[in-house]
C-alpha positions in Angstrom: -31.8 -19.4 -24.2 -30.9 -21.4 -21.1 -29.4 -19.6 -18.2 -25.9 -21.0 -17.3 -26.0 -22.2 -13.7 -23.8 -20.3 -11.2 -20.8 -22.3 -10.2 -20.0 -23.0 -6.6 -17.9 -20.1 -5.3 -15.9 -22.0 -2.6 -14.7 -25.6 -2.8 -12.2 -27.7 -0.9 -8.6 -27.0 -1.9 -7.0 -30.1 -3.5 -3.8 -31.0 -5.3 -5.7 -30.3 -8.6 -5.6 -26.6 -7.6 -1.8 -26.3 -7.6 -1.7 -24.4 -10.9 -4.4 -22.0 -9.7 -2.5 -21.5 -6.5 0.6 -20.6 -8.6 -1.3 -18.1 -10.6 -2.8 -16.5 -7.4 0.6 -16.4 -5.7 2.0 -14.5 -8.7 -0.9 -11.9 -8.5 -1.1 -11.6 -4.7 2.7 -11.2 -4.2 3.8 -9.7 -7.5 5.7 -6.9 -5.6 7.5 -9.2 -3.2 9.9 -11.7 -4.8 10.6 -13.5 -1.4 7.0 -14.6 -1.2 6.9 -15.8 -4.8 10.0 -17.9 -4.0 7.9 -19.9 -1.4 5.7 -21.2 -4.2 7.4 -24.7 -4.4 7.0 -25.0 -0.6 3.3 -24.1 -0.9 2.7 -26.7 -3.6 4.3 -29.4 -1.4 2.2 -28.3 1.6 -1.0 -28.7 -0.4 -0.1 -32.2 -1.4 1.1 -33.1 2.1 -2.1 -31.6 3.7 -4.3 -33.6 1.4 -2.5 -36.8 2.1 -2.4 -36.2 5.9 -6.1 -35.2 6.1 -7.1 -38.4 4.4 -4.7 -40.6 6.4 -5.6 -39.2 9.8 -9.3 -38.6 9.0 -8.9 -34.9 9.7 -11.4 -32.2 8.7 -10.6 -30.3 5.5 -9.8 -26.7 6.4 -8.4 -25.5 3.0 -10.5 -23.9 0.3 -10.3 -22.3 -3.1 -12.6 -19.3 -4.0 -13.7 -19.0 -7.6 -15.8 -16.3 -9.2 -19.0 -17.0 -11.2 -16.9 -17.7 -14.3 -14.9 -20.4 -12.4 -11.7 -18.3 -12.3 -9.6 -18.7 -9.1 -9.7 -15.6 -6.9 -8.3 -16.7 -3.7 -7.4 -19.7 -1.4 -6.7 -20.6 2.2 -4.4 -23.4 3.1 -4.9 -24.6 6.6 -4.2 -28.0 8.4 -3.7 -29.6 11.7 -0.2 -30.1 13.0 1.9 -30.3 16.2 4.3 -27.8 17.8 6.2 -29.0 20.9 3.7 -31.8 21.5 0.7 -29.3 21.4 -1.7 -29.8 18.5 -2.5 -26.7 16.5 -4.4 -25.7 13.4 -2.0 -23.8 11.2 -3.3 -21.3 8.6 -0.3 -21.6 6.2 -1.5 -19.1 3.7 -4.4 -16.9 2.7 -4.0 -15.2 -0.6 -6.3 -13.4 -3.1 -5.7 -11.8 -6.5 -6.4 -8.3 -5.1 -9.2 -7.7 -7.5 -11.8 -9.7 -5.5 -12.4 -7.6 -2.4 -14.7 -10.2 -0.8 -12.5 -13.3 -1.4 -10.5 -13.1 1.8 -13.5 -12.6 4.1 -15.4 -15.4 2.4 -12.4 -17.8 2.8 -12.0 -17.0 6.5 -15.7 -17.6 7.0 -15.6 -20.9 5.2 -12.5 -21.9 7.3 -14.3 -21.0 10.6 -17.4 -22.9 9.5 -15.3 -26.0 8.7 -13.3 -25.6 12.0 -16.5 -25.3 14.1 -18.0 -28.4 12.4 -14.8 -30.5 12.6 -13.7 -29.7 16.2 -15.2 -29.3 19.6 -15.8 -32.9 20.5 -14.2 -35.1 23.1 -12.3 -37.0 20.3 -11.3 -33.7 18.5 -11.3 -30.7 20.9 -10.9 -27.1 19.8 -7.3 -26.4 18.9 -5.5 -23.0 18.9 -5.2 -21.6 15.4 -1.7 -20.2 14.5 -0.9 -18.1 11.5 1.6 -15.5 10.2 -0.7 -12.7 9.0 0.3 -10.0 6.6 -0.1 -6.6 8.1 -2.0 -5.1 5.2 -4.3 -8.1 4.2 -4.9 -11.1 6.4 -4.1 -9.5 9.7 -7.0 -7.0 9.6 -9.4 -9.6 8.2 -8.6 -12.1 11.0 -8.7 -9.5 13.8 -11.9 -8.0 12.5 -13.8 -11.2 12.0 -12.5 -14.0 14.3 -14.5 -13.2 17.4 -17.7 -12.5 15.4 -17.4 -15.7 13.4 -16.9 -17.7 16.6 -19.9 -16.0 18.2 -22.1 -17.0 15.3 -21.2 -20.7 16.2 -21.9 -20.1 19.9 -18.2 -20.0 20.7 -15.8 -17.5 22.3 -12.5 -16.5 20.5 -9.5 -14.5 21.5 -6.9 -13.2 19.0 -3.4 -13.1 20.6 -0.5 -11.5 18.9 2.7 -13.3 20.0 5.2 -11.4 17.9 6.0 -9.7 14.6 8.7 -10.2 12.0 9.5 -9.0 8.5 9.4 -10.9 5.3 10.9 -8.9 2.5 9.1 -5.5 2.8 6.1 -6.9 4.6 5.3 -6.8 8.3 4.0 -10.2 9.5 2.0 -10.6 12.7 2.4 -14.0 14.4 -1.0 -14.6 15.9 -2.9 -17.4 17.7 -6.7 -17.5 17.9 -7.9 -19.5 20.9 -11.4 -20.9 20.8 -13.7 -22.4 23.3 -17.2 -22.6 24.8 -16.3 -20.9 28.0 -13.8 -18.3 29.4 -12.1 -21.2 31.3 -11.6 -23.2 28.1 -10.1 -20.1 26.4 -7.7 -19.6 29.4 -6.6 -23.2 29.5 -6.1 -23.3 25.7 -4.1 -20.0 25.9 -1.8 -21.5 28.6 -1.2 -24.7 26.7 -0.4 -22.6 23.5 2.0 -20.3 25.4 3.8 -23.2 26.9 4.1 -24.9 23.5 5.4 -21.7 21.8 7.5 -20.6 24.7 5.8 -17.2 24.8 
């Protein structure tokens, strides 16, 4: 009998994935109703991200992770935006179904690969990466892997916590990852970021 080919595990996140995102949001945040309520906003963000990326010829930074059977196990929604005239890359959400222990790390790695490939030129310089990271899930993944993933691309990275807040029962870390080729680039990016965020 023929062996069924293994499906691609990670693919760009598109508007066709909205139903899969809804299923994952329900699994990832089943114990926190306030996060489930953000589902409509998340679906609009996916559609808006896809349109803006095409219109402005921006790199795709959002991905869906599926297991070998093609079932959705996690996604990352990230896009370029502006805060107080400073361009940023925003990681809007990183969610997994909790059953796939590797999904979060693989999604972060795919995001960093796409970021390193899409930025770092004169026309599209490295931008600070902003996210609200959940204390028990995405925060440890990002703090553990950001510097290593940047180093794999010959870059430097610094994770900066600029604050915390609560959402429902969850502690959220407001973090910015600055990335550059030199310490001077990191410092300059950090200064621009702090000015834009007023921190």
